[in-house]
N, C-alpha and C positions, 0 to 999 in steps of 0.2 A: 719282822716277818722272815721266816726261813725260806731260802731259795731252793727250788727243786730243779733237777735237770729235766730236759725234755724226755729222756729215756725213762726216768722215774715216773713222770706224769703219764706217759703212754702205758707203762706197766700197771699203774694204779687204776687207770680209767678204761682199759681195753674192753672189759665186759660191758660197761655202760655205753661206751662209744659204739660198739657193735650193735647193741640193742637199739640205740637211737638211730643209727644208720639204717638198720632194717626197717624201722618204723617210717623213716623218711622215704625209703624206696617204695613202700606201699602206697605212697601218694603219687608216684610217677606212673602214669598210665602206660607209657611205652615199656617200662621195666616189667610191670606186672602182666603185660600181654604175653610174656613168655612164662608159662606155668612152671613154677618151681617151688619146692618146699623151702621153709625157712632154713633147715639144715643145709640144703643144697646151695642156697643163695649165699649163705654166710660161712660155709665150710672152710674157705681159704683165709678168712680174716684173723683168727687166732694165730695162725702161722705167720701171717704178714706182720702182725704186731710184735711177735717174738723176734722175727728177723730184723725189724726196725730197731728194736731195743738193743739187740746184739750189735748192729752196725753203729748205732749212736755211741755205744760204750767202747767200741773197738779202737785201739790206738793205731790200727792200720789205716793207711791212706785209702779213702773211698775210690773205687774203680779198679783196684788192684785185684789180682786173682787170689791173693791170700785172704781176702775178706770173705770167708765162708763160715756160715753159722753151723758149727758141728752140733751145738746144743739144740738148735732148732731142727736141724736135719735128723738128729737122733730121735727127737720127739715126734717127728712128722710121719704119719701114715695117712695116706689120702683116702677119702671116702666120699662118694657121690650118692645122694639119695635123690632120684629124679622121678617126678610124677607127671604123666601126660606130656612127655618130651619126645619130639621127633629126632631122628638121627642127625638132621641138619643142626638142630638146636644143641644136641649133645656135642657135636663137633666143635661148635663155637664155644660152648661151655668148657670143653676139655682144653681148648687152646688157652682160655682165660685162666681157669682155676689151676691147671697143672703146668703152668708155664715154666716152673722150675725143673720139671721132668720132661716136658715136650718143648723143644726149642723152635719148632716150625709151626706154621699155621696148619690147622687140621681142617680138611675139606671133606664133606660127606660125599662119597661116591658109591654108597650102598644101593641107592635106588629105592630104599624103603621110605614110604611116605606116612605110615601110621604113627600114632603116638604110643609111647611105651612107659611103663612103670618099672623101674629097676634100681638096684644098688650096685655099686662098684667099689671094691676095696683094693687098695694097692699099697705097696711100700715105696716111700719116696726114694729117689736115686741117691740122695745124700746118706740116708740111713743104710741103704744097701752097700754103698761104698765103705761106710764105717764097719759094717758087719764083715765084709770081705777082707778088709785090712786086719781086723781082729782075728779072723780065721787063719789068715796067712801067718800072722805073728804067733798064734798058738801052735800051728803046725811046725813052724820053724823052731820054736822053743822045745817042742816035743820030739824034734828030729824026724818028723814024718815028711815024706816026699809029696803026698797028696793032701789037698786041703778039703775039709768037709764042706758040705753045702751050707748056704746061708738061708735063713728063714725069710719068707716074704716073696711077693711077686712085683716085678717091675711093672710100670703102668701098661706097657705094650703087651706083656704076658697076661695081665689081669683082664684087659679088654678082650683079648682073644679067648681066654679060658672061661671068663664069667659071662661075657655077652655074645661070644661067637663071632666077633667082628675083628678084623685084622687091621692094625695100623701099619701102613706101608709108606715109606719115604719115596716120593716121586717128584720130578721137576714138573711144575705146573705153570702155565701162563697166568699171571695175576695182573689186574689193572693197576696202573700207577700214574702219577702226575709228574710231568717234566716241566720245570721252569727254565726257559732258555735265556731269558734276560729279565732284568728289573729296571724300570725307569727310576731315575733319581727323584723326579718330581711327578706325582700322579697327574695324569691328563684327564680332561673331562670326558665323560662317556658320550 
């Protein structure tokens, strides 16, 4: 029997695994209580699989900054298709799905309570970085002082231009749990 690497298995089974995962989520009443199209619920998964395969095949030590998937970043353009979604739900979705582009938790402060149907398209930060690097290299090679614009919208710009909502970084008090000590042996309640 031939042995396959985990990366090869993930690559070969990604489409089927995503399909099975989606079918499984449809059985979870809590998950389906948030109305979302299949495209919106699964949009992040192909990128996740590509990135996992890249990381599994990389000779770089996990956890180092050098482990950046240029192939996955180049291929990634984000797209949300949301149906009957409140701004609070969209903020949670944005935090989860675009976590490579948004490093902080997104909190809805719009005051909007209605549900909306919309699509949002953006260019991933990794792809934008690659385009900017290529534009700088081309300008340098051509001996030009100015660099031409790159195509695509960063997620912050796309949210502002396509939805009319602004993402703004602010310090916010968030709840957290502090453990001040741990007993070696559990005590009875």
